[in-house]
N, C-alpha and C positions, 0 to 999 in steps of 0.2 A: 504494500500500500504506500502511495506517495505521501509526501508531507502535506500536499494540498488536501487529499482525501481524509487524512487524520484530523484536520482542523474542522471538518464539517459537523454541524450540530445534528443530533438524531432527528430524523423526520425530514430534514432538508432534501436529501436525494429523492425520496418518494414524492414529495410535494413538487419539486422541480420537474420530475419525470411526468407525473400525471397532468400537471397544468400545461406543460409543453405539448403533451400528446393531445389534450383537448383543444389547445390553441391551433395545433397543426391540422386537426380534423376540420375545424371551422375554416381555416385557411384553404384547405384542399377543396372544401365544398364551394367556396367562393371562386377558386381557381378554375373549376370545371363548370361554372354557371352557364357558359355559352352552349354547353351540350344540350340544355333544355330551352333557355330563352332564345338561343340563336335560331331555332326553328321558327318561332313566331316573328322574330326580326327579319328573317329571310322572306317571309310572306309579306310583311308590312312594307319592306323596301324593294321587293321584287328582285332579290339578289340572284345572280347566277350561281351554279354549283361551285365554280372557282372562287367567287367572292365569298360564298358561304364557308368554304374550306379555309380561306384566309381569315375570316372572322373568328372561327372557333380555334384556329391555330395560333393567332396572335398572342393570347395570354400564355399559351404553352411555350412559345418561343421566348418571350420576354422573361417569363418566370425561370426559364432555364439559364439564359444568359446572365441574369442578375445574381445568380447563386454564388459565383466566385467573389463578386464584390461584397455581398452581404456576409459571406463566410469570413473574409478578411476583416471587415468592420467588426464582426463579432469578436475576433481575436484581439483587436486593438481597443475596442470600447466596451466590451462586455455584452453577453447575450441578452441580458434582461432589457437594457435600453434599446438595443437594435431590434429585438423581437417586437417590443411594444410599438416602436415607431413604424416598423414594417407593416404591422397590422393596421395602424391608423392611416397610413398612406394608401394601403390597398382598399380600406373602407371608404376613404374619400373618393377614390377613382370609381369604385363600384356604385356609390351613391350618385355621382355625376353622370354615370352611364345612363341612369334613368331619365336624364334630360337630353340625351343625344337624339338627334332626329335625322342625321345624314350618315352615310357609310363612313366617310373619313372621321367623323366624330366618334362613331362606334369603335373604329380601329384605335384611335387615340386613347379612348377610355380603356380599351382592351389591354393596351400596353401597361397601364397602371394596375389593372386587375391582376396582371401577371405577377406583380410583386407578392401576392399571396402565395404563389407557388415557390417563390424564392425563399420563403420562410423555412424550408426544409434544411438548407445549409446553416441557418442560424440555430435551429433547434439541435442539430447534431453537435455543433461546436459548444453550445450551451450545456447540454445534458451530459456529455462525455466526462467532463472533469469531476462530476459529482460521484462517479463510480470507479471502483478499482478495475484493473485490466480484466480480472476474472469475471466481472459482471457487466462489462460494457456492451458485449454482444446482445445480451438479454435486454438491457436498457434501451439500446438503439433499435432493437427489433420491436419493442413495445411502442416506442416513439413513432417508428415508421408505419405502424398500423393505423396511424391517422389518415392514411390513404383512403380509409373507409368513408371519408368525407365526400368522395365522389358519389357513393351510393346514397348518402344523405340528400344530395342535390337531385339525384335521379328519382328518388321516391317522393320528396316533399315539394320540390320546385314546381312540378306539374300541377299540384293541387292549388298552390298559391297563384300560379299563372292563370288557371281556369277561373279562379274566384275573383281576382283583382287585376290581372294583366301582368305582362312581363316586367313593367317598371316597378311594380310592388315587390317582385322577387329580388330585384337589384337593391331596393331600399331596405328590405327586411334583412337580407344577407349582410348588407353594409352595417346595419344597426347591430346585428349579432357579433360582427367582427369588432366593432367599437366597444361593446360590453365586454367581450373577451379580452381586449387589450387592457382595459381598466382593471378587470379582475386579476389578470396575469401580473400586472405591475404591483398591485397591492398585496398579493399573496406569495410572491417569490422573492428570492434574494439573488445577489450577484453570484456568479459561479466562482468556485474556490480558486481557480487559476487567476482570474481577474482580480479577486480580492487580495491574493498573495502579492501580485505585482503592484497593486495600489499601495499596500502596506509597506512594501520595500521602497516605494517611490521610484520604481523602475519605469523608464520610458517605454512606450509601445514598440514592438518590433518594427523595423523599417520595412518598406514594401519589398526591398531587395531580399531581406531575410524571409519575408512571408512567401515570396515567389520562388525562393531557392529550391525547395523540394520538387517543383514542377520540371526541373531539368532532369529529374530521375525518371527513366523510362518506365519504372515500376508503376508510377502514378497513372500513366497512360494505359498500362495493362489493366489496372483496376478499373479504369474508365471504360475500356472495351467490355469488361464483364458487366458493368452497370448499364452500358448501352443496350446490351441484350436483356439483362434481367429486369430492369425497370423500363427502359424505352420499349423493348419488345412487348412487355406486359401491357403497358398503356396503349401501344399501337394495336394489339389484338383486341383489347377491350373496345376500342373505337371501330375496328374493322369487322368484328364478329357479326353484328347485325346484318351488315351488307353481305357478308359471306354466306350466312345461313339462308338469307332470302334468295341470293343469286344462285347458289349451288343446290340447295335442297328444297327450295320453294316454301320455306317457312313464311308465315305472315309476320309482319313487323312487330306485332305484340309479343308473339312467342319468341321471336329472335331477340327482342329487347330483354325479355325475362331471362333468357339463357345467358346473355351478355352480363346482366346484373348479377346473376348467380355466379358467374365466373369471377367478377370483380370483388365481391364482398369477402368470400373465404380467402382469396388471394391476399387481401390486405391483412386479414387477421393472422394468417399463417406466417406472416413476416416475423411476428413475435416469437413463434415457435422456431423459426430459423435462427433467431438471435440466441435462443437457449441452446440449440444444437451446436452453434458455433462456439459458445463458451465451453460446452462439455466435450465435444469431439474435435474442435479445432476448425477454424474458418477454411483452412486449406482442404481438409477432408470433405467438408460440406460442399465446397466449390467443385471438387472432382465429381462428386455424385450429381450435383446440379447439372454440370455440363454434359456428363455421360448420358443421363436420362433425357435431357433436353435434346441432345443429338439424335437419340433413337426416336423420340416423340416427333420431332420436326421431320425426320425422314419418313416416318409412317404417314404423317399428315400431308406429305408431298405427293402421295399417291392420288390418282384421280378419284372422284366420287363414284360410288356404285350407281349404276343406272338400271332401269328395268330390263331384265333379260341378260344383264351382264353377270358373269361369274366371278368377277374380280373387281375390287374397289373398296372404298371406305364408305360404310353405311352411316346414316345420321347418328345412330346409337354409338358406334365405334368412334366416330369423330368427336362426339361430346365427351366421352370417357377420356380419350387421349388428350383433348384440349384442356380438360380439367387437371389431368396429371401434369401436363406441361405448366399450367398456371401455378400449381402447387410448388413445383420445383423452382420456378422463377422467383416465387416469393421467398423461398429459402435462400436463393442466391442473392436477393436484394439485401438481406440481413448479413450474409456472410461477407459481402464486399465491404460493408461499413464496419464490420468487426476488424478488418485489416487496418483501417486508417488510424485510429488512436494507438494501435499496437506499433505501427511502423513510424508514424509521424505525430507523436504526442504533443509537440510544440507547434504544429502547423495543421491542426484539425480543421480550422476554418477554411484555410486556403485549399488544402488538398480535398477536403470534403466538398467544398464549393465547386472545384473543377470536376470531380467525379460526378457530382449531382448535375452539373451543367451538361456534361456529355450524355448522361442518362436521359435527362429531360429532352435534349435535342433528338435522341432516339425516338421519343414519343411524338416528336414533330415530323421528323424526316421519314421514318419507316412507313406510316400510312400513305404518304405521297409515293414512296417507292413501291408499295404494294399495288397502288392504282396504276402506276407506270408499267410495271411488269405485267399486270393483267391486260392492259391495252396492247402491249408489245407482243405477248405470247398467246393471248386468248385463254390462258390457264389460270383459273382461280387459285389453284394450289401452288402457284409459283411463289406466293408470299412465304410459304413455309420452306421452300428451297433457299430463299434469301436468308431466313432465320437460321437454317442449317449451316449455311456458309459462315455466318457470324459466330455460331457456336463452335464450329470446327476450328476456325481461326483462334478463338479464345482458348480452346482446349490445347491446341498445339503450342501456342505461345506460353501458356501456363506451364505445361509439362516441360518444355525446353528450359524455361527460366528456373524452375525448381531443380531440375537436374544440374544446371550450371551452379546454382547455389550450393547444392550438396557436394559437387566435385571440388568447389573452392574450399568448403569446410573440411573435406578430407585432406586437401593439400596443406592447409594450415595446421591440421592435427599432426600430419606426418612431419612437417618442419619442426613443430614444437617438440615432438618426440625425439 
């Protein structure tokens, strides 16, 4: 246990974790608000499919890009103040969204709404110092389960929209974020790392020091893992309804229910992934995640079964395999972030921000790539071939890197002997 964690008062870690998780849940609900209100906005403004895609993708893009900045600010100024201000800024943008009447105004507001998604990097850097290395995987897994906020929006926003209009959804979600920011500020304390630095009177780390770990190729290897585990998970959650309708002829209601059922357990299982990473090791968990994901994406790359065909993926088989894939992706999301405080304890904000940024960009880029591949090849299952390629690259890179580390360790041992 570090000196920082020794100085923590009883109850502080649990309070910091659960308040951060609740805040991230609400932030994630706000971040995905366009998934519901965007449909009505598309009708009101007469948007094309391309414009609609840009509208719902704008918060995802801005929320991903801002993560590295927010992560660094958290390391410099403390997670409590940065988290609170991030929520208030996102709430202001979400409230102003309700007054937008043109497409450019919607996009501008969407950039601000994306700040809510950037809160992930803040939470990781804020929560980690409260826990010892043996418990950080579990803690970050629980925090990451705030992804379930997307399901909150999917279930509640349609009810509010039908009753009072999409503007009311934006205003109520903004109000919820403001209330959360106030509660968070008054119920939490500064993280122990920031407290210790302030008591010593030490200056914040320079930007050069913050960015120094990014020269390490290992950071980008972790980013590729997260591009698949988080970006691929988000992309499939967005793509599944269209896939089920286009391939198997599901109606939109049933396709949406299956997509929601895929999203909710996937968020919750992230906490289980954190526990496994603490007990079995993040490296072992990642090996299992990549191996099973490679097999699952390869199976899903097969064409759908059609009437009279003796070979192909039936709807039942597809749903089972996609749920298995989602489960292991969720374990992978937790395992990746278990690595970060272990390897970069002094740069959690910067490294976590970069990894989160790349993962978020996966959620923005992959659905576009899925559509492009479908148009180019005519094969719906081509999206899973792309995911298989990402998994295979991740697995090969991971295995070669670990073998190199082990060879270097043996060489050092031999010299020492």
